[in-house]
C-alpha positions as CSV (number, residue, x, y, z in Angstrom):
1,M,96.3,114.6,-52.3
2,P,96.7,116.5,-55.5
3,D,98.7,119.6,-54.6
4,K,96.3,122.6,-54.7
5,D,94.1,121.2,-57.5
6,P,90.7,122.7,-57.5
7,M,88.1,120.3,-56.2
8,T,86.0,120.5,-59.4
9,I,84.5,118.2,-62.0
10,E,87.8,118.2,-63.9
11,N,89.5,116.7,-60.9
12,A,86.6,114.6,-59.5
13,L,88.2,111.3,-60.2
14,K,91.4,112.2,-58.4
15,Y,89.5,113.4,-55.3
16,K,87.0,110.4,-55.5
17,K,90.0,108.1,-55.3
18,I,91.5,109.9,-52.4
19,L,88.2,110.0,-50.5
20,S,87.6,106.3,-51.3
21,E,91.0,105.4,-49.8
22,F,90.0,107.2,-46.6
23,A,86.7,105.2,-46.5
24,V,88.4,101.8,-46.8
25,S,91.2,102.6,-44.3
26,G,89.0,101.3,-41.5
27,K,89.7,104.2,-39.2
28,K,88.6,107.7,-38.5
29,T,90.4,110.1,-40.9
30,A,90.7,113.8,-41.5
31,F,90.7,115.3,-45.0
32,D,92.6,118.6,-45.1
33,L,90.9,121.1,-47.4
34,G,93.6,123.7,-46.8
35,G,95.3,124.8,-50.0
36,I,92.6,123.7,-52.3
37,P,91.8,126.9,-54.2
38,S,88.2,126.2,-55.2
39,I,85.4,123.8,-55.3
40,D,82.3,123.3,-57.4
41,A,79.0,121.4,-57.0
42,A,80.8,118.1,-58.0
43,G,83.4,118.6,-55.2
44,I,80.6,119.3,-52.7
45,Q,78.9,116.2,-53.8
46,L,82.1,114.2,-53.3
47,L,82.5,115.5,-49.8
48,V,78.8,114.9,-48.8
49,S,79.0,111.4,-50.3
50,A,82.2,110.6,-48.5
51,M,80.9,111.9,-45.2
52,R,77.6,109.9,-45.6
53,E,79.5,106.7,-46.4
54,G,81.8,107.2,-43.5
55,A,78.9,107.8,-41.1
56,T,77.0,104.7,-42.3
57,S,80.0,102.5,-42.1
58,N,81.2,103.8,-38.7
59,R,84.3,105.3,-40.2
60,P,83.7,109.0,-39.9
61,L,85.5,111.5,-42.2
62,S,86.5,114.8,-40.6
63,L,87.2,117.9,-42.6
64,T,90.0,120.2,-41.5
65,G,92.0,123.2,-42.8
66,E,91.4,126.8,-43.7
67,L,89.0,127.2,-46.6
68,S,89.9,129.4,-49.5
69,P,87.7,132.3,-50.8
70,G,86.8,130.0,-53.7
71,F,85.3,127.5,-51.2
72,H,83.4,130.3,-49.5
73,S,81.7,131.6,-52.6
74,T,80.6,128.2,-53.8
75,I,79.2,127.1,-50.5
76,I,77.1,130.2,-50.4
77,L,76.2,130.2,-54.1
78,I,74.8,126.6,-54.0
79,G,72.9,127.4,-50.8
80,L,74.8,125.0,-48.4
81,A,75.4,128.0,-46.1
82,D,74.2,131.5,-45.8
83,K,77.5,132.9,-44.4
84,V,81.2,132.5,-44.9
85,C,82.5,129.2,-43.8
86,K,86.2,129.6,-42.9
87,T,87.3,126.1,-41.8
88,G,86.9,122.5,-42.7
89,E,85.5,121.9,-39.3
90,E,82.7,124.5,-39.9
91,L,82.0,122.9,-43.3
92,E,81.8,119.5,-41.7
93,S,79.2,120.8,-39.2
94,I,77.1,122.3,-42.1
95,I,77.3,119.1,-44.1
96,K,76.4,116.9,-41.1
97,A,73.3,119.1,-40.5
98,V,72.0,118.1,-44.0
99,L,72.9,114.4,-43.9
């Protein structure tokens, strides 16, 4: 994983490649969001897409790690959650609720 690169449109290709590798691994995998300083709508779209693909292909993607304040503000700003989401596991539950 790119070391502490923001999960933004500028880094979307890097993260898409990483998430795609998880999808083709053929096993349940965990993606650690810890240390990623921020995310934008493109990053959220990548996570949702990867989780949707994992669910439909029976290779679920789990989210782990402590989320940065940059994650918190974006998740609230785009309306995905109405309160601070502190961990990847919490974000995973929120995303699963909208899939």
